[in-house]
C-alpha positions in Angstrom: -27.6 11.9 -72.3 -29.5 14.3 -74.5 -33.1 15.1 -73.6 -34.3 13.7 -77.0 -32.7 10.4 -76.3 -34.3 10.2 -72.8 -37.7 10.8 -74.3 -37.2 7.9 -76.7 -36.5 5.4 -74.0 -39.2 3.0 -72.7 -40.3 3.1 -69.1 -38.2 0.0 -68.3 -35.1 1.4 -69.9 -35.6 4.6 -67.9 -35.9 2.7 -64.7 -32.8 0.6 -65.5 -30.7 3.7 -66.4 -31.9 5.5 -63.2 -31.0 2.4 -61.1 -27.5 2.3 -62.7 -26.9 6.0 -62.4 -28.0 5.9 -58.7 -25.6 3.0 -58.1 -22.7 4.8 -59.7 -23.5 8.0 -57.8 -23.7 6.2 -54.4 -20.4 4.3 -55.0 -18.7 7.6 -56.1 -19.9 9.4 -53.1 -18.8 6.7 -50.7 -15.3 6.6 -52.3 -15.1 10.4 -52.2 -16.0 10.4 -48.5 -13.4 7.8 -47.8 -10.8 9.9 -49.7 -11.8 13.1 -47.9 -11.6 11.3 -44.6 -8.1 10.1 -45.5 -7.1 13.7 -46.5 -8.4 15.2 -43.3 -6.6 12.5 -41.2 -3.4 13.1 -43.1 -3.7 16.8 -42.6 -4.3 16.4 -38.9 -1.3 14.0 -38.4 1.0 16.2 -40.6 1.7 13.5 -43.1 -0.2 15.2 -46.0 1.9 16.2 -49.0 0.3 18.2 -51.8 1.0 16.6 -55.1 -0.5 16.3 -58.6 -2.2 12.9 -57.9 -4.3 14.3 -55.0 -5.7 17.0 -57.3 -6.3 14.5 -60.1 -8.3 12.3 -57.7 -10.5 15.2 -56.6 -11.1 16.2 -60.3 -11.9 12.6 -61.2 -14.6 12.5 -58.5 -16.0 15.8 -59.6 -16.0 14.6 -63.2 -18.0 11.5 -62.2 -20.3 12.9 -59.6 -21.7 16.0 -61.2 -22.6 14.6 -64.7 -24.0 11.5 -63.1 -26.1 13.6 -60.7 -27.5 15.6 -63.7 -28.3 12.5 -65.6 -30.1 11.0 -62.6 -32.1 14.2 -62.2 -33.1 14.2 -65.8 -34.2 10.6 -65.7 -36.2 11.2 -62.5 -37.9 14.2 -64.1 -38.8 12.2 -67.2 -40.2 9.3 -65.1 -42.3 11.8 -63.0 -43.5 13.5 -66.2 -44.7 10.2 -67.7 -46.3 9.1 -64.4 -48.2 12.4 -64.1 -49.5 12.0 -67.7 -51.3 8.8 -66.8 
């Protein structure tokens, strides 16, 4: 989300977007940890086979986690900035 759009949001909208972004980030991280645990288990048992889908899953998680983390950080900064101005 662009910085200009964040500044135009009301306090309630900012809090709702932050709550949603936090939820998506938590779910993504939990799913990533489960997938990483599965990968490590498969490597240790010798049943892991490298294929395209394993790379795509990791790229999907990275494509969800990093932009969402950045958005969450921007929203928190805007909320903190507004609260400091009061």
